[in-house]
N, C-alpha and C positions, 0 to 999 in steps of 0.2 A: 389540517390533517396536513404534518408536514409528508412533505413533496422526496419519495424517493430515486435514486439514484447507485447506477451501480458505474463503478469502471474499469475499465485494463486501465492498469499503468507499469510503463519500461523506464529502468530506476540505469544513467551510465552512469558512470565516475567510478569515484576507487568505492564501490558500494559492496565486496564482499569482502571478507575477511575483516571487517570491521565491525562485528555485530548489530547490523543494518538489519535483518532480519529481525529478529529480539527484537531491537527496540523501534522496529515497525506495529509487531504485533503487541507491543505494549502503549502505544502511541494508538492502534484501532482502537482498542480495547476502552482507554481511555473516551476516547471522541464517537463509543458507542459504534464502532466498525465492524462489519462479519466481513469472513471471504477468506482470501487464505495470502502467502507470500512461499518463494523459492526463488534458490538462485539458478539462472539459466548458463549453459556453458559456456557462455558467449563474454561474460562477464558481469554481464548485470542484473540486476534483480527484479521478476515480473512478480504482479502482485494482484490483485482483483478483491477491491473495494466496496461495497454494496452497505447501507441506511438513509439513512436521513444525507439530503443534498446535502446543507451545509456542515454537516456530518462529515461527509466523506470528502469536500475539499478544503476542511481541516487538515484531514490525514493528507492530500495530496503536499499540500505548503506543506504539512513537515514534513513529507519526503523531500524536497527539494532543499532541504538541509540539511538533512538527515542525522543521526551521531555522529558527537565528536570528531573517532576517527574517519572519518568517511569523508568524500572530498564529491558531491553531486555537480555535473559536468547540464546534466538533462532530465526532465521527468516528461518523454511520452505519455499523452491520457490522450484513451481512445474512449467515448460515453455509450453507453453500452442499454438494453432492456435491462432492468429487474430481475432475476432469477428466482429470489428468496433463497436457494437451496442451504443457505448456511446460516444456524445461531450460532459460531462465533468464530476468530478469528485465528484462522492454523498457519504454522507452520509446515513446509512441505518438503522436504528429504526429495 
C-alpha cells in the first residue's frame, strides 16, 4: 500500500499573475494529487497537496519551477497528517 502524505506549501517569488494556480491545478491532476491552491495577499501562493507521498513530492518539485512565466524563489513545505477531505484539486479564490 502506498504511503499517503499531505503537504502545506507556500510558494514565493513571481508567482501571481503568471497562471501559477491554473498550472498547479493541471500538474496536481496529472500527478493524481488532491487539495487546493490559492493566491495570498502577500504575493505568495498557498497550496494543500494530498495523495501518495511520491505524487505529492512530484508536485512539490514541479512547484519549485512552476510555469514558464513564473520565477520561484522559495517553496516552504510543512508536512501534515492526511485528512482525506478532497477528491479533486481546486483553485480557491
